[in-house]
N, C-alpha and C positions, 0 to 999 in steps of 0.2 A: 482662374475664372474665365469661362467661355461666354462670349457674346455672339448670339446667332440671330441676325436680322431675318425676319420672316418675309419671304418674297410675296406673300399674299397681300402685303401692304404696299408693294411697289407699284410703279406706273406700268400697267399692263400693256401699254402701247410700245414699251421699250424695255422689255424684261432683260434682254442681254446686257444692255447698257446699265441697267439697275444692278444686276449681279456684279458687273465689273466695278461699279461705283462702291458697292459694299466691300469688295476685295481691297480696293485702293484706300478705302476709309479705315481699314484695320480690323474688319470683322474676322472672327476666328472661324466661324461656320456660316453656312447659308441654310436656313430652315425652309423646307418646301412642304407645304400643307396640301395633301392630295385628298380631295373629297369626291365621293361618288354619287351624291344625291340620294343615297339610301341609308347608309350608316349615319350620315349627318345630312341635314336638309339644305345642302348647297353643293355646287359643282365648281371645282377650281381648274386644275390642269392635269395632263397626263404625261406619260413617258416622252412623247415627242417634244413637248415643251421643255422638259428637263434636259433632254439631249441637245436641244437648240441653245439652251442657256450655258451648258457645261463649258464650251470652248471660251466663253467670255470671262470665266472665273476659274481658271485651271488650278489655282493653288488653294481654293476654298474647299473645306470639308463639306460635302453635301449631306445634310441631315434630312432624310425623306420620311415624312410622317404620314402613314397610310390610314386615313379615316375612311375605311372602305369595308364593306360587308364580305367581299370575296378577295382578300389580299393575295391568296395563293396564285391567282392568275396574273398578278401584277409584279411579283417579285423579280422574275427574270427580266421583264422589260425595263424595270427601273434600274436594275444592276447594269444592264447594257447601256442605259441612258446616262450613267455616271454617278449613281448613288454610292456613298461611302458607308452609310448607315441606314438601316430601315427600321422604322418604329411601327409596331403593331399594337392593337388594343387588348388589354386583359379581358374586356367585355366579350371577346370572341369565344371565351370559354374553352371547350375541349380542343378547339383549333390551335390554341396558343402554342402548345409544346411542339407539334409538328411544324408549325411556321417558324419557330425559333431555330429548329435544327435545319430547316430548308435554307434559311438566310445564312446560317453558318456554313452550310455546304457550298453556298454561292460565294463564300469568301468575304462576306461583309459583316460589319458590326450590327448587333441586335439591340433595339430599344423596345421597351414595353411601356405603354401609356395607360394611365388610370384617370377616368373621367370624374368630375366632382361628385356625382351621386354614388359612385362606387367606393366601397370600403378599401382602404389601402392594403388590408390583409389579403385581398384577392391576388395581389402581386407577390406575396411572400413565398409561395412555392417555387418561383422562377428566379429569385434574386441571385442565385449562384450561377445562373445560365445566361445572364444578360450583361451588356456593356453599359446600358443606360436605363434609368427609370424616369419616365416623364410624368410629373404630377400636373395634370391640367388644372389651371386656376380660373378657367371659364368653361362653360359648356361649349364644346367644339362645334364648328360649323360656320362661324362668321368672325371677321376681325373687328377690332375696335371695341370689344366688350369691356365691362367693368370687372376688375379683379374681385374674386370671391375670397374674402379673408378667412372664411371657415375652412379653407384648404390648408392653411398654415400648419395645423397639427399633423396633417398627413406628411408634410415635408419633414417635420421634426421626427416623426416615427420612422420614416424611410432612412433618414440620416442615422438614427440610433441603431437600426438594424445593421446598417452598413458598418458601423464602428464595432458593434458587438460581435458580428460574424466575420470581421476583417475582410470585407468584400471591397471590390474596386469599381463598382458601377458608378457612373456619373449620375448626378441628381439634377434633372432638368425641370424647369418650370416654363409654362407657356399660357399666356392669357392675361391681358391687362397689365403687362410688365412695363413700368416706367421708373423714373428715378426714385420715387417713393417706395413703390412695391418691391423693386429689386433689392432695396436695403432690408426689407422685412423678410424676403425669401432667403437672402444670404445669411441673415442671422439665424434662420430656421435650419440652415444646413445645405441649401441649394448651391450648386457651383456652375450651373449652365443655364443661361437665360435667353429665352426666345422673346424677341420684341419686334413688333411690326410698326404700328402707327407712331409710337414714340420715337422710333429711329428714322424710318423712311419719311415721316412727316416733319422732321426737324429741318431747320434752315441749313445746317451743316451736319451731314451724316457722320463725318469723321469726328467732329466735336462731340456729338451725341454718343457715339460708341465709346470714345475715350472717357467721357464723364460717367457713363453707366458702369464701365469696367472698374473705374476708381471707387465708385460708391459700393459696388459689390465687394471689392477687395477690402475696403475699409470696414465692412461689416461682417467679414469672415470671422466666425467665432474661434476657429483654430488659430488664426493669426493673432487675435486679441489675447489668447492665452499665452502667447509667446512674447508679448510686448514687455519690454524692460521698463520698470517705473522710472519716471523722471526724477532727477535729484531735487526738483522743486515740489515733488509730491509731498503734501502736508503730512502724510502718514510716516514719511521717512524722517521727519523732523521731531517726532515725539520721543 
């Protein structure tokens, strides 16, 4: 289970220190939401900020999510800034396949995101070409939104395809993730969890990450199938 704090929810006056705090608190990844004010109605930060943050969290995997209408002009700048993985949106249509190959040519992992209004089937043609599928559980553009429960069947379907086709893409969720919704998403098949406000807003980031990871782990259906019944299980006494 991967826990990826979202830098969008951090203190913008000290982003380097916040990234270092995430690393020391035990985060697996750092999620960076890049917004251009066109693809989504907000602007966040660009390659220069990511490059400035990178030296403060050298061990963290940088998960860069491009919510941008023209990602092709941003791929190389973000790779140079320190991205380990670049996520683009399936809503870009015919641009998706060339973007996937370009990211691969740059030597980075590829993620594909699906917004809540978009059918999960839109991602199906690309599943064997990506490293991660991101199911957005809020409409992108702003942090602190409420989880959309209607997205859970999309997670279940994405997990079913992964198992049926024996693919290895990670299944990430982003939007309204807290200790309650992380359990629901893990039960649906997600294994990578982006959380902003619920982590960076906690009194102890380390405690919050540890607890969220445990909840996700405890609700992993694959692990549940492997559990050995207790000798005190009433079913064994019949």
